[in-house]
C-alpha positions as CSV (number, residue, x, y, z in Angstrom):
1,M,0.0,0.0,0.0
2,I,1.4,3.4,-1.0
3,V,-1.1,6.0,0.5
4,P,-1.4,6.3,4.3
5,E,-3.7,3.7,5.8
6,P,-6.4,6.2,7.0
7,I,-6.6,7.6,3.5
8,E,-6.9,4.1,2.0
9,R,-9.7,3.3,4.5
10,Y,-11.5,6.6,3.6
11,A,-11.2,5.8,-0.1
12,E,-12.6,2.3,0.5
13,E,-15.5,3.7,2.6
14,H,-16.4,6.0,-0.3
15,T,-16.2,3.4,-3.0
16,T,-19.3,1.3,-3.8
17,P,-18.9,-1.8,-1.6
18,P,-18.3,-5.2,-3.1
19,S,-21.1,-7.8,-3.5
20,A,-21.7,-10.2,-0.7
21,L,-20.1,-12.9,-2.8
22,L,-16.9,-10.9,-3.3
23,A,-16.8,-10.1,0.4
24,R,-17.0,-13.8,1.2
25,L,-14.3,-14.6,-1.3
26,A,-12.0,-12.0,0.3
27,E,-12.7,-13.5,3.7
28,E,-12.0,-17.0,2.6
29,T,-8.8,-15.9,0.8
30,R,-7.5,-14.2,3.9
31,A,-8.3,-17.2,6.1
32,T,-7.2,-20.1,3.9
33,L,-4.7,-19.0,1.2
34,E,-1.0,-18.1,1.5
35,R,-0.1,-14.5,0.7
36,P,-3.6,-13.0,1.0
37,E,-2.0,-9.6,0.3
38,M,-2.2,-10.6,-3.4
39,L,-6.0,-10.2,-3.2
40,T,-7.2,-7.5,-5.5
41,G,-9.5,-5.9,-3.0
42,P,-12.5,-3.5,-3.2
43,I,-10.9,-0.4,-4.6
44,E,-8.9,-2.0,-7.4
45,G,-11.7,-4.4,-8.1
46,R,-14.0,-1.5,-8.7
47,L,-11.4,0.2,-10.9
48,L,-11.0,-2.9,-13.1
49,E,-14.8,-3.1,-13.4
50,F,-14.9,0.6,-14.4
51,L,-12.2,0.0,-17.0
52,V,-14.2,-2.9,-18.6
53,H,-17.4,-0.8,-18.5
54,A,-15.8,2.4,-19.8
55,S,-14.0,0.7,-22.7
56,A,-16.9,-1.6,-23.5
57,A,-14.3,-4.4,-23.5
58,R,-15.5,-7.7,-24.9
59,R,-12.4,-9.7,-24.6
60,V,-10.3,-9.5,-21.4
61,L,-7.1,-11.4,-20.5
62,E,-5.9,-11.6,-16.9
63,L,-2.5,-13.0,-15.9
64,G,-2.6,-14.1,-12.3
65,T,-6.1,-15.3,-11.2
66,F,-5.3,-15.9,-7.5
67,S,-8.7,-16.5,-5.9
68,G,-10.8,-14.9,-8.7
69,Y,-11.7,-11.5,-7.2
70,A,-10.5,-9.5,-10.2
71,S,-11.9,-12.0,-12.7
72,I,-15.4,-11.7,-11.2
73,S,-15.1,-7.9,-10.8
74,M,-14.3,-7.5,-14.5
75,A,-16.9,-10.1,-15.7
76,A,-19.6,-8.1,-14.0
77,A,-19.1,-5.3,-16.4
78,L,-18.8,-7.3,-19.6
79,P,-21.3,-6.6,-22.4
80,P,-23.3,-9.6,-23.8
81,G,-21.0,-12.1,-25.4
82,G,-17.9,-10.8,-23.6
83,R,-15.3,-13.1,-22.1
84,V,-12.5,-13.2,-19.5
85,D,-9.6,-15.6,-20.0
86,T,-7.6,-15.8,-16.8
87,C,-4.3,-17.6,-16.2
88,E,-3.2,-19.3,-13.0
89,V,-0.3,-21.6,-12.1
90,E,-1.5,-22.8,-8.7
91,E,-4.1,-25.5,-8.6
92,R,-5.4,-24.5,-5.2
93,H,-5.9,-20.9,-6.3
94,A,-7.7,-22.1,-9.5
95,E,-10.0,-24.3,-7.4
96,V,-11.1,-21.5,-5.2
97,A,-11.6,-19.1,-8.2
98,R,-13.6,-21.7,-10.2
99,R,-15.9,-22.3,-7.2
100,Y,-16.7,-18.6,-6.8
101,I,-17.0,-18.0,-10.5
102,E,-19.6,-20.8,-10.7
103,E,-21.5,-19.4,-7.7
104,A,-21.4,-15.9,-9.2
105,G,-23.0,-17.3,-12.4
106,Y,-20.1,-16.3,-14.6
107,A,-18.9,-19.8,-15.6
108,D,-20.1,-19.0,-19.1
109,R,-17.9,-15.9,-19.4
110,I,-14.8,-16.7,-17.4
111,T,-12.3,-19.4,-18.4
112,V,-9.5,-20.3,-15.9
113,H,-6.4,-21.6,-17.7
114,L,-4.1,-23.6,-15.5
115,G,-0.4,-23.4,-16.4
116,P,2.3,-20.9,-17.3
117,A,0.8,-17.7,-18.6
118,L,3.2,-17.4,-21.6
119,E,2.1,-20.9,-22.8
120,T,-1.5,-19.9,-22.4
121,I,-1.0,-16.7,-24.3
122,E,0.5,-18.6,-27.2
123,R,-2.5,-20.9,-27.3
124,L,-5.1,-18.2,-27.3
125,E,-6.0,-16.6,-30.6
126,G,-6.9,-13.1,-31.5
127,S,-6.6,-9.7,-29.8
128,F,-7.7,-8.2,-26.5
129,D,-9.6,-5.1,-25.4
130,L,-8.2,-5.2,-21.9
131,V,-5.2,-7.0,-20.3
132,F,-4.7,-7.1,-16.6
133,V,-1.2,-8.3,-15.5
134,D,-0.8,-9.4,-11.9
135,A,1.4,-12.5,-12.1
136,D,5.1,-13.3,-11.4
137,K,7.1,-10.1,-11.5
138,P,10.3,-11.4,-13.2
139,S,8.1,-12.2,-16.3
140,Y,6.5,-8.7,-16.6
141,V,8.6,-7.6,-19.5
142,A,8.0,-10.9,-21.3
143,Y,4.3,-10.6,-20.7
144,Y,4.3,-7.0,-22.0
145,E,6.2,-7.9,-25.1
146,A,4.0,-10.9,-25.9
147,L,0.7,-9.0,-25.4
148,L,1.4,-5.4,-26.6
149,P,1.1,-6.4,-30.3
150,R,-2.2,-8.2,-29.5
151,L,-3.8,-5.2,-27.8
152,L,-6.5,-3.7,-30.0
153,P,-5.9,-0.1,-31.1
154,T,-8.4,1.1,-28.5
155,G,-7.3,-1.5,-25.9
156,L,-5.7,-1.0,-22.5
157,M,-3.2,-2.9,-20.5
158,A,-3.3,-2.5,-16.7
159,V,-0.2,-3.7,-14.8
160,D,-0.4,-4.2,-11.0
161,N,2.2,-3.7,-8.2
162,T,4.3,-1.2,-10.2
163,L,5.2,0.9,-7.1
164,W,6.1,-2.3,-5.2
165,S,5.4,-0.9,-1.7
166,G,7.6,2.1,-2.5
167,R,10.7,-0.1,-3.0
168,V,11.1,1.2,-6.5
169,L,12.6,4.4,-4.9
170,E,15.4,2.6,-3.1
171,P,15.5,-0.8,-4.8
172,D,16.8,-3.8,-2.8
173,D,18.6,-6.7,-4.6
174,S,15.6,-9.1,-4.7
175,E,14.6,-10.4,-8.0
176,P,11.0,-9.2,-7.9
177,T,12.1,-5.6,-7.0
178,R,14.7,-5.5,-9.8
179,A,12.1,-6.9,-12.2
180,I,9.5,-4.2,-11.3
181,V,12.1,-1.4,-11.7
182,A,13.2,-2.9,-15.0
183,F,9.7,-3.1,-16.2
184,N,8.8,0.4,-15.2
185,E,11.9,1.7,-17.1
186,H,11.0,-0.5,-20.1
187,V,7.6,1.1,-20.4
188,R,8.8,4.6,-19.7
189,N,11.3,4.3,-22.6
190,D,9.0,2.6,-25.1
191,P,7.9,5.0,-27.9
192,R,5.1,2.6,-28.9
193,V,3.0,3.4,-25.9
194,I,1.4,6.1,-23.7
195,S,1.2,5.2,-20.0
196,V,0.1,6.6,-16.6
197,M,1.2,5.2,-13.3
198,L,-1.5,5.5,-10.6
199,T,-0.9,5.4,-6.8
200,I,-3.8,3.0,-6.2
201,R,-3.1,0.3,-3.7
202,D,0.4,-1.0,-4.7
203,G,0.6,1.0,-7.9
204,I,-1.1,0.2,-11.2
205,T,0.1,1.4,-14.6
206,L,-2.3,1.9,-17.4
207,I,-0.8,1.5,-20.9
208,R,-2.2,2.0,-24.4
209,R,-0.6,1.8,-27.8
210,R,0.1,5.1,-29.6
211,A,-2.1,5.7,-32.7
C-alpha cells in the first residue's frame, strides 16, 4: 500500500462496496490461502470493473487469477457475449476461483487456464480489449512484449504492483524488485505506448498503444 492507511480506508469507505459474494471470497482468501495480500480488493476491483465498462471491453485477459476477485469484478461489467480468460499456475488458487466463478453465475464468461501464462498466451488466438497483468514479477517484460502487439488499437493494459510498496525508490537486490524497476523503465522508454502510473493500492500502470 502506498497511500497512508487512513486515506486508504477513507477511499474504500467512499467506494461502492463489493457484493456479498466478493466479500465472502475475500474473507476465505485471507483465512485459507497463503499471501492474502495478493488479493485485488475492493478499490482496485471496482477500478477494473470501471475499465471494462468504460472501454466496452468484450475480450479480457488476466494474468494471475489468484482466488478470482479481479476476474469476477471484470466479468460483472462485460457486455453480452464478452469473455474473460484468466491464467493461474497454482491448482489451489484455481480451485477457489472456479468455485466462486460458478457461484457468481459467470462460468459461461470466465475461463480459468491452469499453467504458465506465456504458454496460455501462445494458445489463445486473436486480440484483446483489456489485459490485466498481476502474475510473477520477473516475467513482466516478457508478458508485456507478448501482449502489446495483440492489444487492440483502443485497448488498455493494466499492470499491477508497479510501485512495489515504495521499494522502486530505493530498490533492494531481490529479483521481484529488480524486475519491477526494469519493467517500469522499459515502459517509460517505449515509444510505442502512452502510460500513466496510478498510486492506487500498490501502484497500477495503465498502458495503451500510440495511434
